[in-house]
N, C-alpha and C positions, 0 to 999 in steps of 0.2 A: 545624480545619486540622490540628491534632495528630492527628486520627482518620484523615484523608486521607495524611497524610505516613507512618503506620503502616502502612496499607492499601498505598500505593504501593511499601514496601520488601517487603512480603509477596507484591505481585504480580511483581515483579522476580524474587525469589526462585523463584517458582511458574514463572516463564517460562523462568529459566536451567535449572532441573531438568527441564524437559519436553523430552527430548531428539528426540523425533519433531518437535514443533512447532517446536524450533529448528531443525532440519534442513531440514524442508520450508519453512519460512517467512523462513528467515534465512541458511541456509547454499546452499539450491540457487541463488539469483540470484547467488551468487559463483562456483558451480562452472560455471555457464551463462554466465557472462560470461569464464570462464577458457577454457571450450572455444570459443566462438564467436570470442572475440578471437584464439583460435590458429588458427582455420580461415579466417577473412577479414577480419582485423583489419589486414592490410597493402592492402586494396583501398581506392578511393576510392568514398564512397558520397554522392548527391547533393552532389558538391563537397567533401564533407569527408574527413577521414582516416578509415579505417573503426572504428578501436578509439575514437576520440573520439566518433563517432557512436553506437556500440553502448553506449560508458558511459552517455551521456543516456539510451539506451531502456533501459538495465537499472535505472537509477534509478525508471523508470515501472514496470518489472515488479517491483522491488523493493516499491514501495508498494502494489500490489495483493497481493503475497504476504502480506507484515508486516501492514499497517494494515486490508486489506479480507478477504482468506482467513483469516490466522491470527486474527483477533479473532473474525470469525462461528464458525469452528469451535469455538475455546476458550468462548465464550459458550454456545453451543447443547449442548456437552459439561457444563458445568457447569449448566446449567440443567435438562437431561433427567435428570441424576445427582441432583438436588434440591438442589445446593449453594446455587444462588442463592436459593431458597425459605427455605433456613437463615440465609442472609446478610441476607434482608428480617425475620428473626426477631430479630437483634441489635439494639444500639443503633448500629449505624452506619447512617448516613443513607446512602439510595439515589443520592444526587448524589455522594457522596464515594467510594463503591465505584467506579460508572461512570467518574467522573475518573481515579481511580486506576488502571482498567484501562487507558483510553485515552492516559494520560500513558506508563504502561508500554510501550505500543504504540509511543509517538512515541520513545521511548529507544531502543526495540530497532530503530526505523527508523533513527534517527539512526547507531546504531553500523553498521549495515548500509551505509549511504552512505557513513562514514567507510572502510568496508573495501573497497568498490567504488571511490572514488576512491584510495586506496593501493594497491589491484591494478592499477588503470589508469596509475598514475605509475611504479610499480617492474616491471612486468611488459611493457607496452606504450609507455612514455613518452608517455602522455598528459599534455598540460600542465594544469597546475591551474586552476580556474575563475577568471575576473577578476574576477567581482563576487559575493564570498561572501555580502553581504547580502541581494542579490535571490535568488542560489541558494538561500538558506537560507528565504527568506520563500515562494518556490515551491515548496519540498519541505514546507514548513510546511501550506501551503494544501492539497498534494494529499494528505497524511497525513491532516489532520482530515476532507477530504472523504470518502476512502475508509473512515475509519474509521467515520462518521456512516452511509455506505452500508452496511458490514459490520452495523453495529447494527440496520440497518433488515432486511436480508436475513433475520437471525435469526428474524424475525415468518413468514416462509413455510417455514421449516424445521421439521419436525416430530418429527425423531427424531435422535439423536447418531449412530446407524449410517449415516443418509443425508447428515450433516453435510459430510463430506469430498468425497462423490461430487459433491453439489448446488452446493458453492462451487467446485470444480474445474470443473464444466462452465461455469461463467459466468466465472472470472477467467482460465483459459488461453486459451479462444479471444478473449477481450477484449484481452490481451496480445499474441497473434500479430496481430490486426486491426488494433490501435492503433499497430502499428510497434515494437513493444519491441525486436525482434529483425531486422528488415528494413526497407527502405524501402517506402513505401505505394505509389511510383510504378509498382511491377511487379505491384499487385494487380488483379484484375478489376474493373469497375465496380461490380459490386452490393456486392462488400466494401469498396470506397471509400464507398459510400452507408451501410452500416452504420457504416464508423468515424468518419463525420461527425457522429455524433450521440451517442458514448461519449465519456465524460467523460477517460478514459485517453489518447486522441487530444490532445486539448488539451493536459493536463498535459505528456506528452511533447513536444509542440513548444514550450511554454514553455521547459521545461527544456533542451532542445537550443536554443533561441535565446540564452537566458542563458548556457550554458557556451560555446558554439561561434561565436556572434557577439557576444557581448559585450553583448547587449540589458539592460536594467533590467527587474526585476519589474513597475512599473508601466507600461511599454511596453504591455501586452498586456491592455488592459482588457477585450477580447472574450473571450479565453481564460479570463480569470478569472471572468468572470460566468457562463460554462458550468459550469467546474467548479465555482464556489460553488453554483450552481443545483442541480447533482446532489447536493452535499452536504446541501442544505438538504432537498429531498425525503428524502433518507435519515434525516435527524434529523426530520424531522415525523412519517415512518412509526414510527421507534423510541421518540419520545415520546409517541404516541397508543397505539400496539400491543405496546409492549414488554413480554413476559411472564417473570415471575420463577419460576412454578411449572412443573413438568413438562408437557409437552401432555398426557398420559395422567392426568395427576393433577387 
C-alpha cells in the first residue's frame, strides 16, 4: 500500500506537469461548456433549461476526455517510449502502477467535474444537483468504465505517433452522437441507431436524469448494466492483452 501511495503522488505530479495532456483532456471540456453555454444556454432543450441540459452532457464529454482519451494516450506514449518496460523491472507491483494511474485519472475527473459544476453555477445560474450521492456513484461508474475501455484500447494502438489520432477518431464522434452537446431527437435515424449501442449514451442519460429530474442512481438498473458491461469488456481485453513493452520491441 505504501508503494501505491507513493506512485499515486508521482502520477498526480506527472499529470499536472503535462501541459498538453492537461489542456486537451481537462481544460477543453470547460472551454467548450462556456462557449456552448453562451450560445444556446438560454434555450429550452427537451423541456429543460439549456445550460442545465448542457452541463450534464459536458460531464459525459469530460469522462471520455479524461478517463478514456487521456488515459489511453498517456499509457501508449509511456509504453512506446519504454517507460512501462522499465517500470516492470522495478520492485513496484504491476497492480500498484495501474491502480495509481487509474486513481490519478479519477482525481483528475473529479476536479474536472467540480469545475464544470462551479462554472455552471457561477456563469449560467445552474442549480446544484439534488442528490449528491447518486451523482457521485453515477460519475464513478462512468469514470471506471471509460478508464477500463481506455486501457483496453491501448492494445489496438501500435505507435505513440498514432495514439492521439486513433483516440480522437473514436471519442469525439462518440461524444457527438451520444448527445454530449445536442439533443439526439434532432439526429437522423442512423445516428440514433449508433447511439443506442454506445455506453456514453446511457451514461449521459443517467447523469441527466439524476441532475435534472432528481432520480436516484439505483433507479436506472438497465443503464447501469449497459455501462458496466462495456467496462467489463474493456477490463477483460486489458487484462488479457495489455503490453508493457514497446510494439517494436
